[in-house]
N, C-alpha and C positions, 0 to 999 in steps of 0.2 A: 168376460173381459179377456181380450187377447193378450198374449205375453209380449214383452218388449221386443223379442226376436221377431214375432209375427208383424208387429207394427213397423219395424225397420224394413222387413221384406216388402210390405205393402207400399211403404213410402219410397222404395227403390234405393235405400241407402246401403243395402247389403245384398249379397247373392245367397242362393240356397246352399251352394258349396261352402261358403264362409260360415254359414249358420251351422252346417253339419260338422265342420272342422272345430268350431267353438264348442259344440256339444261333446264331440269326441274328446277334446282336451279336458273338458270339465269332468267327464267320466273317468278318464285316466288319473287325474290328480286326486279325485275322491277315492278311487281304488287304492292308489299309492298311500294315501293318508290312513286308510283303514288297515292296510297290511303292514304299516310301519316303515316302509321304504322311504328314503329321503326324496322329498318333492323338489323338482326343479323350480328355481325361482321364477316368479311370473315376470312379465315384461316390465311392469312398473317397478318391481323390486330391483331388477337388473339396472334399470335407468337410475334409480336412487343410489345404488352402489357405485355406478359409474360417475354420477355427479359428485358423490362423496370423495372418490379417488381423485377426480379432477380438482376439487376444492383443496385437497391436501397437497397435490402437486403445485397448484398455483400459490398456495401459502408458502411452500418450500422455496419456489422461485422468487417470490417477493421478499422473503427473509434473506436469501442469498444476495439479491440485488441491493437491499437495504444495507446489509453488512458491507458490501463493496463500496457503496456511496459513503458510508461512515468512515471507512478506511481512507478513501481518497480525500475526504474533508479533513481528517486528522493529519494526513501528510501535508496537505496544503497549509493547514494551520501551523504546523511545525516549521515549514519553510518560512512563513511570514514571521514567526517568532524569532527564528535565527536571523533573518534580515533586519528585524527591528533591533535586536541586541547589537548586531554589528554596526548599524548606523548610529545607534545611541552611544556606543563605547569606542568608536573609532578615534584614532589619534590623527589630528590634522596639523598643518603647518610644519611639515617635515621635509619640504623641498630643499634639495641641496645638490652638490656636485658628485657625491659618492654614488657609485652605480651598484645596484643589487640585482642579480639575475635570479629568476625563479621560473618554474613551469606552471602553466595554468591552461587547462583544457588541452593538454599535450602540445602546447606551444611555449617557447621560451620567451619570457617577457623581461623587460628592464624597468627598474624603478629607480629614479634619481632621488636620493634622500641625503640628509645631512649626516655628518660623521657620528654624532651621538646616537642617532636612530640606527645607523648601520651597526655600530658596536652592540647596541641593545638587541638587535635582531640576531646577530651572530651569537651572542651570549645566552640567548633564550629568554630574555626579559620581555621581548616583544614577539609577536607572531603575525604572519600574513594569512588572511582568510579571503576567500573569493566566492562571490555569488553573482550569477548572471553577468559574467564578464566584467565585474567591478571588483577591485582589490581593496581590502580594508586592512589597516595596520591597527592591531589591538594589543592589549597587555596579555601576558601569559595566562593570567587567571580568567580573563574573558574568553580566551581561546579554549581553555579547558571546559568552561561552561558550554560553549558552542559545540565542542567535540562530544560532549555528553548527549547533545541533541542530534547532531549530524556530523560524523567525523569526516565526511567527504568535503566539507567546506574548508577545512584547514589545509592551507597550501604549504606553509613553512612554519614549523615550530621546533626550534633547535633546543637541545639540552646540552648545557656546557658541562663537560666532564674534564676536570683538571687532573692530569697525571703528573705527580711530583717526582716519581721515581724515574731514574734514568740509568743507562748502562755506564758502568765505570770505565769501560774500554772505549766508549764512544768519543772520537776525537772532536766531534762537533757538538758536544753536550752543552757547552757554554753559549752556543748560538741558538736562540729561541726562534722558532718559525711561527709567525702569526697565523691564526686561523683565517683571517680576512685578508690574506695577501692579495694585493692587486697588482696587475702587470701593466 
């Protein structure tokens, strides 16, 4: 019975030179194995190693992409939560004649509110929050809760600091200047 190599030669699937090269490679690897020298990996082993490396790289890319998607989803979820809190806790029916100026997206805006709401904003009892070009008037506690989630949403949150001490030499000490002085 003829060897596989002879059968392949007869069928024309290989050439004599390729057969000699295969025999030469086989002799070299056998000699290296006997002498204890490290044998070069065969083509199949190299392909397996490359496939394993490619699998690891793909897994790392997939993991990084998945983490990025999770972070984007968490940010979106947080924005929706902030918007929901503001819509649920906003104070309405505060239209009035008092004018309150504030900045929103680097633009100066005016809000016409009643006097009670104006004083509450100045004293820090109320705060202004803004999301998507919409302004919300909320209590200071709600503003603190929203600030813990996203501090960029807070537009105006005043803290009232009363200073009771005054200079003895101040000739205008008896005249109080209001914080919400309107011209």
